[in-house]
N, C-alpha and C positions, 0 to 999 in steps of 0.2 A: 146842127141839132133844134129838134122839135123841141118846141111850146116843154112838153110831159118831159123831158134829157133836163130843162132846167132849171122844172120845179119842183123838180127830186134831187136836183146837182144844190140847188139853195138850203132845203130840207136836212141833207150829207153837211150841207157846207155850217147855218143853224146847232149839228150835232157838235162839230166840229167847236165851234163857236163856245157851247154848252160847257162842251170837257174841257176849255181851257176853266172857261170862271172857274167851274168844281178846282182846277187848281189850283187856279189861286184861294180861295176858299181853304183851303187843306195848306197852305204852305201860312195861310197867318193864323192858322186855330195848331198850328204844330210849333210857333215863337212863341205858344203862352205855355203855361208852369199849370197845370191841375195841381189837384188834391192826391190825387188816384192813379193808380194805370188804368183805371177803369174808363173815370173820369174822362183821360189822354181819348180812348176811344167813342165813348158818348155821354157827348156834347152835343148843341144843337146846329154847330158849321160844320162840324165830323161829317153827323148824319145827313147835312144839307146834301153837303157835296155831295157825296155819297148816292143820295138819291138821281143830283144834277148827274152821274155818269149814268146812272141804269137808266137816266129818260135818254139821254145822248145815246147810249149804244140802244136805243128802243127806234132810236130817228135816224139810226145808220140802216137798221137792220127794214126798216121800211121801205130806205132813200133806193140802197141796192134791190130792192125788187121790180124799180126799174132803168136804175145805171148800169154802165157797166161797172164790170167789178175792179177792171181796169183806172178807169176813173177815179172809182171809190178809193182809192190811194192818192191818187195826186191832190183828190181832194183834204182831206185826211191830212193831206202832209201841211197843209195852211197851220193846222192846229202850233207848228214852229213858228211863224209867222208870228200868230195870235201873242202865242206865250213872250214871242222875244217882248213882246209894245210892253202888252200889262209887266211883263221884265219893270222896264225901261220907265216905265210913270207910277206903279204903282211902290214897286220895288227901292226906283231909283240906282237899281243896275248896270252898267256899265256894257254899249254893246266896242269888243274888240273888235281889230281889223279879218282876226279866222273869223269872228258869230258874223258883222256886216258879210262877209264875201260864202260863206252856205249859207244866209236870207237868200243872197243875191243868185245863187245855182238854184235856189229850190224854187224863187220864182219866180227864176228862167224858166225851171222845167215845169212849171202848173200853165206858163205863156205858150213855152213852143207844142205841149199837151193840145192847150185847149186853140191852133188853128190847125 
């Protein structure tokens, strides 16, 4: 793989990571009670998270100008790994054997594609 594709693959991965972080922010914001339905959607964490989603989308579009579409899908699957790690470390969720097997399959797919 040439250096330009590697750079843009890194940009795509950064977008996936940013998207995962914004999902964590939304989950944390959803756990707080607000005084009105209006405030449920118009508060700083929610607005920030959706802004991050928008930025992640721009990074993906920018990266897909160079990387193959098939690679884009593989890099997007890394989001499942990020989200699981955030769930374990931030929300103290447990990894079940089924989740562990699924993550190993995703990781194996990424490795096989990269070979």
